[in-house]
PQR file with spaces between the fields and no chain letter, atoms N, CA, C, O and H, PARSE charges and radii, in Angstrom:
ATOM       1  N    MET     1      34.829  -13.354  -11.275 -0.4000 1.5000
ATOM       2  CA   MET     1      36.050  -14.009  -11.730 -0.0000 2.0000
ATOM       3  C    MET     1      36.013  -15.457  -11.257  0.5500 1.7000
ATOM       4  O    MET     1      35.490  -15.756  -10.184 -0.5500 1.4000
ATOM       5  N    ALA     2      36.557  -16.329  -12.047 -0.4000 1.5000
ATOM       6  CA   ALA     2      36.632  -17.737  -11.678 -0.0000 2.0000
ATOM       7  C    ALA     2      37.543  -17.910  -10.467  0.5500 1.7000
ATOM       8  O    ALA     2      38.266  -16.989  -10.086 -0.5500 1.4000
ATOM       9  H    ALA     2      36.982  -16.085  -12.919  0.4000 1.0000
ATOM      10  N    GLU     3      37.504  -19.073   -9.878 -0.4000 1.5000
ATOM      11  CA   GLU     3      38.376  -19.333   -8.734 -0.0000 2.0000
ATOM      12  C    GLU     3      39.824  -19.048   -9.122  0.5500 1.7000
ATOM      13  O    GLU     3      40.275  -19.407  -10.210 -0.5500 1.4000
ATOM      14  H    GLU     3      36.917  -19.821  -10.187  0.4000 1.0000
ATOM      15  N    THR     4      40.526  -18.408   -8.225 -0.4000 1.5000
ATOM      16  CA   THR     4      41.909  -18.022   -8.471 -0.0000 2.0000
ATOM      17  C    THR     4      42.793  -18.724   -7.451  0.5500 1.7000
ATOM      18  O    THR     4      42.525  -18.689   -6.250 -0.5500 1.4000
ATOM      19  H    THR     4      40.159  -18.116   -7.342  0.4000 1.0000
ATOM      20  N    TYR     5      43.854  -19.364   -7.947 -0.4000 1.5000
ATOM      21  CA   TYR     5      44.763  -20.090   -7.074 -0.0000 2.0000
ATOM      22  C    TYR     5      46.130  -19.423   -7.040  0.5500 1.7000
ATOM      23  O    TYR     5      46.605  -18.904   -8.050 -0.5500 1.4000
ATOM      24  H    TYR     5      44.072  -19.392   -8.923  0.4000 1.0000
ATOM      25  N    CYS     6      46.742  -19.439   -5.897 -0.4000 1.5000
ATOM      26  CA   CYS     6      48.031  -18.812   -5.696 -0.0000 2.0000
ATOM      27  C    CYS     6      49.097  -19.488   -6.557  0.5500 1.7000
ATOM      28  O    CYS     6      49.249  -20.708   -6.508 -0.5500 1.4000
ATOM      29  H    CYS     6      46.357  -19.860   -5.076  0.4000 1.0000
ATOM      30  N    PRO     7      49.836  -18.704   -7.344 -0.5600 1.5000
ATOM      31  CA   PRO     7      50.895  -19.292   -8.162  0.2800 2.0000
ATOM      32  C    PRO     7      52.088  -19.765   -7.331  0.5500 1.7000
ATOM      33  O    PRO     7      52.909  -20.542   -7.817 -0.5500 1.4000
ATOM      34  N    ALA     8      52.189  -19.302   -6.085 -0.4000 1.5000
ATOM      35  CA   ALA     8      53.321  -19.686   -5.233 -0.0000 2.0000
ATOM      36  C    ALA     8      53.077  -20.997   -4.490  0.5500 1.7000
ATOM      37  O    ALA     8      53.970  -21.839   -4.397 -0.5500 1.4000
ATOM      38  H    ALA     8      51.522  -18.670   -5.690  0.4000 1.0000
ATOM      39  N    CYS     9      51.841  -21.169   -3.952 -0.4000 1.5000
ATOM      40  CA   CYS     9      51.606  -22.360   -3.122 -0.0000 2.0000
ATOM      41  C    CYS     9      50.393  -23.176   -3.518  0.5500 1.7000
ATOM      42  O    CYS     9      50.191  -24.267   -2.984 -0.5500 1.4000
ATOM      43  H    CYS     9      51.116  -20.485   -4.028  0.4000 1.0000
ATOM      44  N    GLY    10      49.570  -22.676   -4.449 -0.4000 1.5000
ATOM      45  CA   GLY    10      48.427  -23.433   -4.941 -0.0000 2.0000
ATOM      46  C    GLY    10      47.151  -23.306   -4.126  0.5500 1.7000
ATOM      47  O    GLY    10      46.148  -23.928   -4.474 -0.5500 1.4000
ATOM      48  H    GLY    10      49.734  -21.790   -4.883  0.4000 1.0000
ATOM      49  N    THR    11      47.153  -22.526   -3.060 -0.4000 1.5000
ATOM      50  CA   THR    11      45.970  -22.326   -2.229 -0.0000 2.0000
ATOM      51  C    THR    11      44.995  -21.391   -2.943  0.5500 1.7000
ATOM      52  O    THR    11      45.417  -20.485   -3.662 -0.5500 1.4000
ATOM      53  H    THR    11      47.968  -22.021   -2.778  0.4000 1.0000
ATOM      54  N    GLN    12      43.694  -21.608   -2.747 -0.4000 1.5000
ATOM      55  CA   GLN    12      42.709  -20.723   -3.351 -0.0000 2.0000
ATOM      56  C    GLN    12      42.830  -19.336   -2.731  0.5500 1.7000
ATOM      57  O    GLN    12      42.830  -19.188   -1.509 -0.5500 1.4000
ATOM      58  H    GLN    12      43.351  -22.343   -2.163  0.4000 1.0000
ATOM      59  N    MET    13      42.935  -18.315   -3.592 -0.4000 1.5000
ATOM      60  CA   MET    13      43.081  -16.939   -3.134 -0.0000 2.0000
ATOM      61  C    MET    13      41.714  -16.346   -2.824  0.5500 1.7000
ATOM      62  O    MET    13      40.693  -16.809   -3.331 -0.5500 1.4000
ATOM      63  H    MET    13      42.936  -18.435   -4.585  0.4000 1.0000
ATOM      64  N    ARG    14      41.710  -15.316   -1.983 -0.4000 1.5000
ATOM      65  CA   ARG    14      40.478  -14.633   -1.596 -0.0000 2.0000
ATOM      66  C    ARG    14      40.508  -13.196   -2.093  0.5500 1.7000
ATOM      67  O    ARG    14      41.523  -12.507   -1.987 -0.5500 1.4000
ATOM      68  H    ARG    14      42.540  -14.940   -1.570  0.4000 1.0000
ATOM      69  N    CYS    15      39.375  -12.753   -2.637 -0.4000 1.5000
ATOM      70  CA   CYS    15      39.271  -11.362   -3.070 -0.0000 2.0000
ATOM      71  C    CYS    15      39.140  -10.490   -1.832  0.5500 1.7000
ATOM      72  O    CYS    15      38.212  -10.659   -1.041 -0.5500 1.4000
ATOM      73  H    CYS    15      38.550  -13.312   -2.723  0.4000 1.0000
ATOM      74  N    LYS    16      40.061   -9.566   -1.668 -0.4000 1.5000
ATOM      75  CA   LYS    16      40.066   -8.665   -0.516 -0.0000 2.0000
ATOM      76  C    LYS    16      39.474   -7.297   -0.843  0.5500 1.7000
ATOM      77  O    LYS    16      38.813   -6.688   -0.002 -0.5500 1.4000
ATOM      78  H    LYS    16      40.815   -9.428   -2.311  0.4000 1.0000
ATOM      79  N    VAL    17      39.709   -6.815   -2.060 -0.4000 1.5000
ATOM      80  CA   VAL    17      39.203   -5.500   -2.468 -0.0000 2.0000
ATOM      81  C    VAL    17      38.761   -5.596   -3.924  0.5500 1.7000
ATOM      82  O    VAL    17      39.504   -6.088   -4.773 -0.5500 1.4000
ATOM      83  H    VAL    17      40.246   -7.310   -2.743  0.4000 1.0000
ATOM      84  N    GLU    18      37.552   -5.124   -4.207 -0.4000 1.5000
ATOM      85  CA   GLU    18      37.072   -5.054   -5.582 -0.0000 2.0000
ATOM      86  C    GLU    18      37.085   -3.611   -6.048  0.5500 1.7000
ATOM      87  O    GLU    18      36.848   -2.692   -5.264 -0.5500 1.4000
ATOM      88  H    GLU    18      36.949   -4.724   -3.517  0.4000 1.0000
ATOM      89  N    ASN    19      37.364   -3.419   -7.330 -0.4000 1.5000
ATOM      90  CA   ASN    19      37.328   -2.099   -7.965 -0.0000 2.0000
ATOM      91  C    ASN    19      38.205   -1.071   -7.255  0.5500 1.7000
ATOM      92  O    ASN    19      37.782    0.063   -7.028 -0.5500 1.4000
ATOM      93  H    ASN    19      37.557   -4.166   -7.967  0.4000 1.0000
ATOM      94  N    LEU    20      39.401   -1.463   -6.911 -0.4000 1.5000
ATOM      95  CA   LEU    20      40.354   -0.567   -6.257 -0.0000 2.0000
ATOM      96  C    LEU    20      40.954    0.370   -7.298  0.5500 1.7000
ATOM      97  O    LEU    20      41.622   -0.097   -8.221 -0.5500 1.4000
ATOM      98  H    LEU    20      39.745   -2.384   -7.095  0.4000 1.0000
ATOM      99  N    PRO    21      40.733    1.685   -7.177 -0.5600 1.5000
ATOM     100  CA   PRO    21      41.319    2.615   -8.152  0.2800 2.0000
ATOM     101  C    PRO    21      42.805    2.836   -7.846  0.5500 1.7000
ATOM     102  O    PRO    21      43.178    3.096   -6.702 -0.5500 1.4000
ATOM     103  N    ILE    22      43.626    2.732   -8.855 -0.4000 1.5000
ATOM     104  CA   ILE    22      45.049    3.014   -8.694 -0.0000 2.0000
ATOM     105  C    ILE    22      45.531    3.877   -9.851  0.5500 1.7000
ATOM     106  O    ILE    22      45.020    3.767  -10.966 -0.5500 1.4000
ATOM     107  H    ILE    22      43.323    2.521   -9.784  0.4000 1.0000
ATOM     108  N    GLY    23      46.492    4.717   -9.597 -0.4000 1.5000
ATOM     109  CA   GLY    23      47.151    5.463  -10.655 -0.0000 2.0000
ATOM     110  C    GLY    23      46.659    6.864  -10.923  0.5500 1.7000
ATOM     111  O    GLY    23      47.474    7.743  -11.204 -0.5500 1.4000
ATOM     112  H    GLY    23      46.907    4.806   -8.692  0.4000 1.0000
ATOM     113  N    ALA    24      45.377    7.111  -10.852 -0.4000 1.5000
ATOM     114  CA   ALA    24      44.855    8.407  -11.283 -0.0000 2.0000
ATOM     115  C    ALA    24      45.314    9.566  -10.405  0.5500 1.7000
ATOM     116  O    ALA    24      45.515   10.672  -10.906 -0.5500 1.4000
ATOM     117  H    ALA    24      44.716    6.397  -10.624  0.4000 1.0000
ATOM     118  N    ASP    25      45.482    9.333   -9.110 -0.4000 1.5000
ATOM     119  CA   ASP    25      45.835   10.412   -8.208 -0.0000 2.0000
ATOM     120  C    ASP    25      47.282   10.354   -7.745  0.5500 1.7000
ATOM     121  O    ASP    25      47.670   11.053   -6.809 -0.5500 1.4000
ATOM     122  H    ASP    25      45.318    8.435   -8.703  0.4000 1.0000
ATOM     123  N    GLY    26      48.080    9.518   -8.403 -0.4000 1.5000
ATOM     124  CA   GLY    26      49.464    9.383   -8.012 -0.0000 2.0000
ATOM     125  C    GLY    26      49.649    8.475   -6.810  0.5500 1.7000
ATOM     126  O    GLY    26      50.750    8.380   -6.269 -0.5500 1.4000
ATOM     127  H    GLY    26      47.765    8.950   -9.163  0.4000 1.0000
ATOM     128  N    PHE    27      48.582    7.804   -6.385 -0.4000 1.5000
ATOM     129  CA   PHE    27      48.627    6.925   -5.227 -0.0000 2.0000
ATOM     130  C    PHE    27      49.595    5.767   -5.433  0.5500 1.7000
ATOM     131  O    PHE    27      50.260    5.339   -4.490 -0.5500 1.4000
ATOM     132  H    PHE    27      47.687    7.881   -6.825  0.4000 1.0000
ATOM     133  N    SER    28      49.677    5.266   -6.645 -0.4000 1.5000
ATOM     134  CA   SER    28      50.504    4.094   -6.890 -0.0000 2.0000
ATOM     135  C    SER    28      51.511    4.345   -8.006  0.5500 1.7000
ATOM     136  O    SER    28      51.116    4.602   -9.143 -0.5500 1.4000
ATOM     137  H    SER    28      49.137    5.614   -7.411  0.4000 1.0000
ATOM     138  N    PRO    29      52.793    4.276   -7.702 -0.5600 1.5000
ATOM     139  CA   PRO    29      53.791    4.441   -8.760  0.2800 2.0000
ATOM     140  C    PRO    29      53.730    3.302   -9.780  0.5500 1.7000
ATOM     141  O    PRO    29      54.223    3.435  -10.900 -0.5500 1.4000
ATOM     142  N    LEU    30      53.117    2.174   -9.378 -0.4000 1.5000
ATOM     143  CA   LEU    30      52.960    1.042  -10.284 -0.0000 2.0000
ATOM     144  C    LEU    30      52.229    1.452  -11.553  0.5500 1.7000
ATOM     145  O    LEU    30      52.564    0.985  -12.641 -0.5500 1.4000
ATOM     146  H    LEU    30      52.716    2.066   -8.468  0.4000 1.0000
ATOM     147  N    MET    31      51.237    2.319  -11.422 -0.4000 1.5000
ATOM     148  CA   MET    31      50.421    2.708  -12.565 -0.0000 2.0000
ATOM     149  C    MET    31      50.630    4.164  -12.973  0.5500 1.7000
ATOM     150  O    MET    31      49.796    4.727  -13.683 -0.5500 1.4000
ATOM     151  H    MET    31      50.964    2.698  -10.538  0.4000 1.0000
ATOM     152  N    SER    32      51.712    4.775  -12.544 -0.4000 1.5000
ATOM     153  CA   SER    32      51.909    6.207  -12.780 -0.0000 2.0000
ATOM     154  C    SER    32      52.044    6.565  -14.248  0.5500 1.7000
ATOM     155  O    SER    32      51.928    7.739  -14.600 -0.5500 1.4000
ATOM     156  H    SER    32      52.390    4.318  -11.967  0.4000 1.0000
ATOM     157  N    THR    33      52.284    5.596  -15.115 -0.4000 1.5000
ATOM     158  CA   THR    33      52.417    5.893  -16.538 -0.0000 2.0000
ATOM     159  C    THR    33      51.070    6.044  -17.220  0.5500 1.7000
ATOM     160  O    THR    33      51.014    6.495  -18.364 -0.5500 1.4000
ATOM     161  H    THR    33      52.378    4.642  -14.830  0.4000 1.0000
ATOM     162  N    LEU    34      49.984    5.680  -16.552 -0.4000 1.5000
ATOM     163  CA   LEU    34      48.655    5.818  -17.144 -0.0000 2.0000
ATOM     164  C    LEU    34      48.121    7.216  -16.898  0.5500 1.7000
ATOM     165  O    LEU    34      48.283    7.767  -15.809 -0.5500 1.4000
ATOM     166  H    LEU    34      50.030    5.314  -15.623  0.4000 1.0000
ATOM     167  N    LEU    35      47.490    7.786  -17.899 -0.4000 1.5000
ATOM     168  CA   LEU    35      46.890    9.103  -17.728 -0.0000 2.0000
ATOM     169  C    LEU    35      45.591    9.005  -16.949  0.5500 1.7000
ATOM     170  O    LEU    35      45.307    9.847  -16.097 -0.5500 1.4000
ATOM     171  H    LEU    35      47.358    7.339  -18.784  0.4000 1.0000
ATOM     172  N    ASP    36      44.811    7.992  -17.235 -0.4000 1.5000
ATOM     173  CA   ASP    36      43.547    7.783  -16.552 -0.0000 2.0000
ATOM     174  C    ASP    36      43.749    6.791  -15.416  0.5500 1.7000
ATOM     175  O    ASP    36      44.751    6.077  -15.374 -0.5500 1.4000
ATOM     176  H    ASP    36      45.042    7.308  -17.927  0.4000 1.0000
ATOM     177  N    GLY    37      42.809    6.751  -14.514 -0.4000 1.5000
ATOM     178  CA   GLY    37      42.847    5.774  -13.434 -0.0000 2.0000
ATOM     179  C    GLY    37      42.613    4.378  -13.982  0.5500 1.7000
ATOM     180  O    GLY    37      42.192    4.206  -15.126 -0.5500 1.4000
ATOM     181  H    GLY    37      41.994    7.330  -14.549  0.4000 1.0000
ATOM     182  N    TYR    38      42.887    3.407  -13.169 -0.4000 1.5000
ATOM     183  CA   TYR    38      42.717    2.009  -13.547 -0.0000 2.0000
ATOM     184  C    TYR    38      42.178    1.288  -12.334  0.5500 1.7000
ATOM     185  O    TYR    38      42.658    1.509  -11.222 -0.5500 1.4000
ATOM     186  H    TYR    38      43.229    3.547  -12.240  0.4000 1.0000
ATOM     187  N    GLU    39      41.184    0.425  -12.524 -0.4000 1.5000
ATOM     188  CA   GLU    39      40.599   -0.293  -11.407 -0.0000 2.0000
ATOM     189  C    GLU    39      41.005   -1.756  -11.436  0.5500 1.7000
ATOM     190  O    GLU    39      41.001   -2.402  -12.484 -0.5500 1.4000
ATOM     191  H    GLU    39      40.794    0.245  -13.427  0.4000 1.0000
ATOM     192  N    VAL    40      41.355   -2.263  -10.262 -0.4000 1.5000
ATOM     193  CA   VAL    40      41.775   -3.658  -10.144 -0.0000 2.0000
ATOM     194  C    VAL    40      41.031   -4.330   -8.989  0.5500 1.7000
ATOM     195  O    VAL    40      40.498   -3.671   -8.096 -0.5500 1.4000
ATOM     196  H    VAL    40      41.359   -1.738   -9.411  0.4000 1.0000
ATOM     197  N    ASP    41      41.014   -5.655   -9.038 -0.4000 1.5000
ATOM     198  CA   ASP    41      40.562   -6.465   -7.917 -0.0000 2.0000
ATOM     199  C    ASP    41      41.820   -7.034   -7.279  0.5500 1.7000
ATOM     200  O    ASP    41      42.701   -7.537   -7.976 -0.5500 1.4000
ATOM     201  H    ASP    41      41.447   -6.191   -9.764  0.4000 1.0000
ATOM     202  N    LEU    42      41.904   -6.954   -5.959 -0.4000 1.5000
ATOM     203  CA   LEU    42      43.076   -7.414   -5.240 -0.0000 2.0000
ATOM     204  C    LEU    42      42.752   -8.741   -4.549  0.5500 1.7000
ATOM     205  O    LEU    42      41.819   -8.828   -3.750 -0.5500 1.4000
ATOM     206  H    LEU    42      41.188   -6.545   -5.393  0.4000 1.0000
ATOM     207  N    TYR    43      43.534   -9.764   -4.869 -0.4000 1.5000
ATOM     208  CA   TYR    43      43.382  -11.083   -4.263 -0.0000 2.0000
ATOM     209  C    TYR    43      44.597  -11.375   -3.393  0.5500 1.7000
ATOM     210  O    TYR    43      45.722  -11.016   -3.743 -0.5500 1.4000
ATOM     211  H    TYR    43      44.292   -9.693   -5.517  0.4000 1.0000
ATOM     212  N    ALA    44      44.366  -12.025   -2.259 -0.4000 1.5000
ATOM     213  CA   ALA    44      45.451  -12.377   -1.349 -0.0000 2.0000
ATOM     214  C    ALA    44      45.361  -13.856   -0.990  0.5500 1.7000
ATOM     215  O    ALA    44      44.269  -14.411   -0.866 -0.5500 1.4000
ATOM     216  H    ALA    44      43.453  -12.316   -1.974  0.4000 1.0000
ATOM     217  N    CYS    45      46.513  -14.481   -0.825 -0.4000 1.5000
ATOM     218  CA   CYS    45      46.581  -15.880   -0.430 -0.0000 2.0000
ATOM     219  C    CYS    45      46.562  -15.961    1.101  0.5500 1.7000
ATOM     220  O    CYS    45      47.401  -15.348    1.762 -0.5500 1.4000
ATOM     221  H    CYS    45      47.400  -14.030   -0.925  0.4000 1.0000
ATOM     222  N    PRO    46      45.612  -16.715    1.668 -0.5600 1.5000
ATOM     223  CA   PRO    46      45.546  -16.821    3.122  0.2800 2.0000
ATOM     224  C    PRO    46      46.666  -17.684    3.714  0.5500 1.7000
ATOM     225  O    PRO    46      46.903  -17.653    4.922 -0.5500 1.4000
ATOM     226  N    LYS    47      47.349  -18.447    2.867 -0.4000 1.5000
ATOM     227  CA   LYS    47      48.406  -19.332    3.369 -0.0000 2.0000
ATOM     228  C    LYS    47      49.782  -18.670    3.357  0.5500 1.7000
ATOM     229  O    LYS    47      50.484  -18.677    4.368 -0.5500 1.4000
ATOM     230  H    LYS    47      47.156  -18.471    1.886  0.4000 1.0000
ATOM     231  N    CYS    48      50.170  -18.097    2.209 -0.4000 1.5000
ATOM     232  CA   CYS    48      51.531  -17.552    2.103 -0.0000 2.0000
ATOM     233  C    CYS    48      51.591  -16.027    2.012  0.5500 1.7000
ATOM     234  O    CYS    48      52.670  -15.440    2.086 -0.5500 1.4000
ATOM     235  H    CYS    48      49.599  -18.092    1.387  0.4000 1.0000
ATOM     236  N    GLY    49      50.426  -15.385    1.850 -0.4000 1.5000
ATOM     237  CA   GLY    49      50.394  -13.930    1.839 -0.0000 2.0000
ATOM     238  C    GLY    49      50.642  -13.268    0.496  0.5500 1.7000
ATOM     239  O    GLY    49      50.638  -12.040    0.413 -0.5500 1.4000
ATOM     240  H    GLY    49      49.549  -15.862    1.790  0.4000 1.0000
ATOM     241  N    LYS    50      50.859  -14.041   -0.556 -0.4000 1.5000
ATOM     242  CA   LYS    50      51.082  -13.453   -1.883 -0.0000 2.0000
ATOM     243  C    LYS    50      49.847  -12.661   -2.304  0.5500 1.7000
ATOM     244  O    LYS    50      48.717  -13.065   -2.032 -0.5500 1.4000
ATOM     245  H    LYS    50      50.863  -15.039   -0.489  0.4000 1.0000
ATOM     246  N    VAL    51      50.073  -11.530   -2.968 -0.4000 1.5000
ATOM     247  CA   VAL    51      48.992  -10.677   -3.457 -0.0000 2.0000
ATOM     248  C    VAL    51      49.055  -10.634   -4.978  0.5500 1.7000
ATOM     249  O    VAL    51      50.136  -10.548   -5.560 -0.5500 1.4000
ATOM     250  H    VAL    51      50.991  -11.201   -3.190  0.4000 1.0000
ATOM     251  N    GLU    52      47.902  -10.694   -5.611 -0.4000 1.5000
ATOM     252  CA   GLU    52      47.789  -10.605   -7.068 -0.0000 2.0000
ATOM     253  C    GLU    52      46.758   -9.539   -7.414  0.5500 1.7000
ATOM     254  O    GLU    52      45.744   -9.406   -6.729 -0.5500 1.4000
ATOM     255  H    GLU    52      47.023  -10.764   -5.138  0.4000 1.0000
ATOM     256  N    LEU    53      47.016   -8.776   -8.479 -0.4000 1.5000
ATOM     257  CA   LEU    53      46.074   -7.786   -8.984 -0.0000 2.0000
ATOM     258  C    LEU    53      45.525   -8.263  -10.322  0.5500 1.7000
ATOM     259  O    LEU    53      46.262   -8.790  -11.156 -0.5500 1.4000
ATOM     260  H    LEU    53      47.840   -8.884   -9.035  0.4000 1.0000
ATOM     261  N    PHE    54      44.216   -8.070  -10.519 -0.4000 1.5000
ATOM     262  CA   PHE    54      43.563   -8.419  -11.770 -0.0000 2.0000
ATOM     263  C    PHE    54      42.706   -7.249  -12.213  0.5500 1.7000
ATOM     264  O    PHE    54      42.185   -6.516  -11.373 -0.5500 1.4000
ATOM     265  H    PHE    54      43.618   -7.642   -9.842  0.4000 1.0000
ATOM     266  N    THR    55      42.551   -7.060  -13.506 -0.4000 1.5000
ATOM     267  CA   THR    55      41.681   -6.013  -14.018 -0.0000 2.0000
ATOM     268  C    THR    55      40.292   -6.197  -13.422  0.5500 1.7000
ATOM     269  O    THR    55      39.742   -7.298  -13.449 -0.5500 1.4000
ATOM     270  H    THR    55      42.974   -7.655  -14.189  0.4000 1.0000
ATOM     271  N    ALA    56      39.720   -5.114  -12.880 -0.4000 1.5000
ATOM     272  CA   ALA    56      38.398   -5.184  -12.249 -0.0000 2.0000
ATOM     273  C    ALA    56      37.351   -5.627  -13.258  0.5500 1.7000
ATOM     274  O    ALA    56      37.356   -5.199  -14.412 -0.5500 1.4000
ATOM     275  H    ALA    56      40.167   -4.219  -12.857  0.4000 1.0000
ATOM     276  N    ASN    57      36.465   -6.480  -12.805 -0.4000 1.5000
ATOM     277  CA   ASN    57      35.346   -6.976  -13.602 -0.0000 2.0000
ATOM     278  C    ASN    57      35.767   -7.669  -14.885  0.5500 1.7000
ATOM     279  O    ASN    57      35.004   -7.685  -15.851 -0.5500 1.4000
ATOM     280  H    ASN    57      36.461   -6.827  -11.867  0.4000 1.0000
ATOM     281  N    PHE    58      36.947   -8.236  -14.917 -0.4000 1.5000
ATOM     282  CA   PHE    58      37.447   -8.911  -16.114 -0.0000 2.0000
ATOM     283  C    PHE    58      36.677  -10.209  -16.354  0.5500 1.7000
ATOM     284  O    PHE    58      36.448  -10.988  -15.429 -0.5500 1.4000
ATOM     285  H    PHE    58      37.566   -8.223  -14.133  0.4000 1.0000
ATOM     286  N    ARG    59      36.295  -10.421  -17.567 -0.4000 1.5000
ATOM     287  CA   ARG    59      35.634  -11.659  -17.970 -0.0000 2.0000
ATOM     288  C    ARG    59      36.412  -12.228  -19.143  0.5500 1.7000
ATOM     289  O    ARG    59      36.488  -11.611  -20.205 -0.5500 1.4000
ATOM     290  H    ARG    59      36.481   -9.788  -18.319  0.4000 1.0000
ATOM     291  N    ALA    60      36.989  -13.403  -18.950 -0.4000 1.5000
ATOM     292  CA   ALA    60      37.760  -14.042  -20.016 -0.0000 2.0000
ATOM     293  C    ALA    60      36.854  -14.499  -21.139  0.5500 1.7000
ATOM     294  O    ALA    60      35.727  -14.934  -20.905 -0.5500 1.4000
ATOM     295  H    ALA    60      36.927  -13.905  -18.087  0.4000 1.0000
ATOM     296  N    ARG    61      37.345  -14.401  -22.334 -0.4000 1.5000
ATOM     297  CA   ARG    61      36.589  -14.909  -23.487 -0.0000 2.0000
ATOM     298  C    ARG    61      36.633  -16.421  -23.480  0.5500 1.7000
ATOM     299  O    ARG    61      37.654  -17.037  -23.174 -0.5500 1.4000
ATOM     300  H    ARG    61      38.261  -14.048  -22.523  0.4000 1.0000
ATOM     301  N    GLU    62      35.519  -16.989  -23.820 -0.4000 1.5000
ATOM     302  CA   GLU    62      35.466  -18.460  -23.832 -0.0000 2.0000
ATOM     303  C    GLU    62      35.497  -18.971  -25.238  0.5500 1.7000
ATOM     304  O    GLU    62      35.461  -20.183  -25.456 -0.5500 1.4000
ATOM     305  H    GLU    62      34.690  -16.489  -24.069  0.4000 1.0000
């Protein structure tokens, strides 16, 4: 993924977890509406602590 900047403070975010499975085992109510699991990459801002989730291995079309 390209460099990701915090929408709250503008600091470059750091990837903390790649390919985190959520939803399939009821672990996360955020994704409980999905029948299958879903994998995300979790980024955190080292300055303000904001967390962002992105689809794992996402590649934007150019």
